[in-house]
C-alpha positions as CSV (number, residue, x, y, z in Angstrom):
1,X,106.1,105.4,89.7
2,X,108.8,108.0,88.9
3,X,109.6,111.3,90.5
4,X,109.2,113.9,87.8
5,X,110.4,117.0,89.7
6,X,111.2,118.2,93.2
7,X,108.2,118.7,95.5
8,X,107.7,119.9,99.0
9,X,104.9,119.2,101.5
10,X,104.5,120.0,105.2
11,X,105.7,122.7,107.5
12,X,108.3,123.2,110.2
13,X,105.7,123.8,112.9
14,X,105.6,121.7,116.0
15,X,104.0,118.3,115.6
16,X,104.5,118.4,111.8
17,X,107.0,117.1,109.3
18,X,108.3,118.7,106.1
19,X,109.2,116.5,103.1
20,X,111.3,117.4,100.0
21,X,111.3,114.7,97.4
22,X,113.6,114.8,94.4
23,X,114.9,112.5,91.7
24,X,117.5,110.0,93.0
25,X,119.2,106.7,92.4
26,X,117.8,104.2,94.8
27,X,116.0,105.3,97.9
28,X,117.9,107.7,100.1
29,X,116.3,109.1,103.2
30,X,117.8,112.0,105.0
31,X,116.0,112.5,108.3
32,X,116.5,115.5,110.6
33,X,114.6,114.9,113.9
34,X,115.0,115.8,117.5
35,X,113.5,112.5,118.4
36,X,115.6,110.4,116.0
37,X,117.1,108.3,118.8
38,X,113.7,107.2,120.0
39,X,111.6,107.2,116.8
40,X,114.0,107.4,113.9
41,X,113.6,103.7,112.9
42,X,109.8,104.0,113.0
43,X,109.8,107.2,110.9
44,X,112.0,105.6,108.3
45,X,109.8,102.5,108.2
46,X,106.7,104.6,107.6
47,X,108.5,106.4,104.8
48,X,109.9,103.3,103.2
49,X,106.6,101.4,103.4
50,X,104.7,104.2,101.7
51,X,107.3,104.7,99.0
52,X,107.0,100.9,98.4
53,X,103.3,101.1,98.2
54,X,103.6,103.7,95.5
55,X,106.4,101.6,93.8
56,X,108.9,104.5,94.0
57,X,112.4,103.2,93.7
58,X,114.5,106.2,92.7
59,X,114.1,109.1,95.1
60,X,115.9,111.3,97.6
61,X,113.8,112.1,100.6
62,X,114.7,115.0,102.9
63,X,112.5,114.9,106.0
64,X,112.6,117.5,108.8
65,X,110.5,116.2,111.6
66,X,109.1,118.3,114.5
67,X,107.4,115.5,116.4
68,X,104.9,114.3,113.8
69,X,102.7,111.3,114.5
70,X,102.6,108.4,111.9
71,X,99.3,109.6,110.4
72,X,100.8,113.1,109.8
73,X,104.0,111.6,108.3
74,X,101.8,109.5,105.9
75,X,99.6,112.5,104.9
76,X,102.5,114.8,104.2
77,X,104.5,112.2,102.3
78,X,101.4,111.3,100.2
79,X,101.0,115.0,99.3
80,X,104.7,115.3,98.4
81,X,104.5,112.1,96.3
82,X,101.4,113.3,94.4
83,X,103.1,116.7,93.7
84,X,106.4,115.1,92.6
85,X,104.7,112.6,90.3
86,X,102.0,115.0,88.9
87,X,99.2,112.9,90.3
88,X,97.5,115.5,92.6
89,X,94.0,114.8,91.3
90,X,94.4,111.0,91.0
91,X,94.5,109.5,94.5
92,X,95.8,106.0,94.9
93,X,92.9,104.5,96.9
94,X,94.7,101.2,97.7
95,X,97.4,103.2,99.5
96,X,94.9,105.4,101.3
97,X,92.8,102.5,102.5
């Protein structure tokens, strides 16, 4: 799947995460998190796994984490992916399951 345009999902509120996805070369993840030392590897794994499930290989991901749980990270990233790929009304049930 290809990123068609830049998209945003999430907020900067406590316990949330904000994603900005844009076209890129390869997968580049820029993570800004106060808990990066403790959970940075896990957050990156969730992001990388979900991008892989959507077969997205060329994307720049900017993530500003405010203490989001994995389920919130997935939900916000799915929303950003659907917006960036113009598939808002076509959920990928295999990824959601």
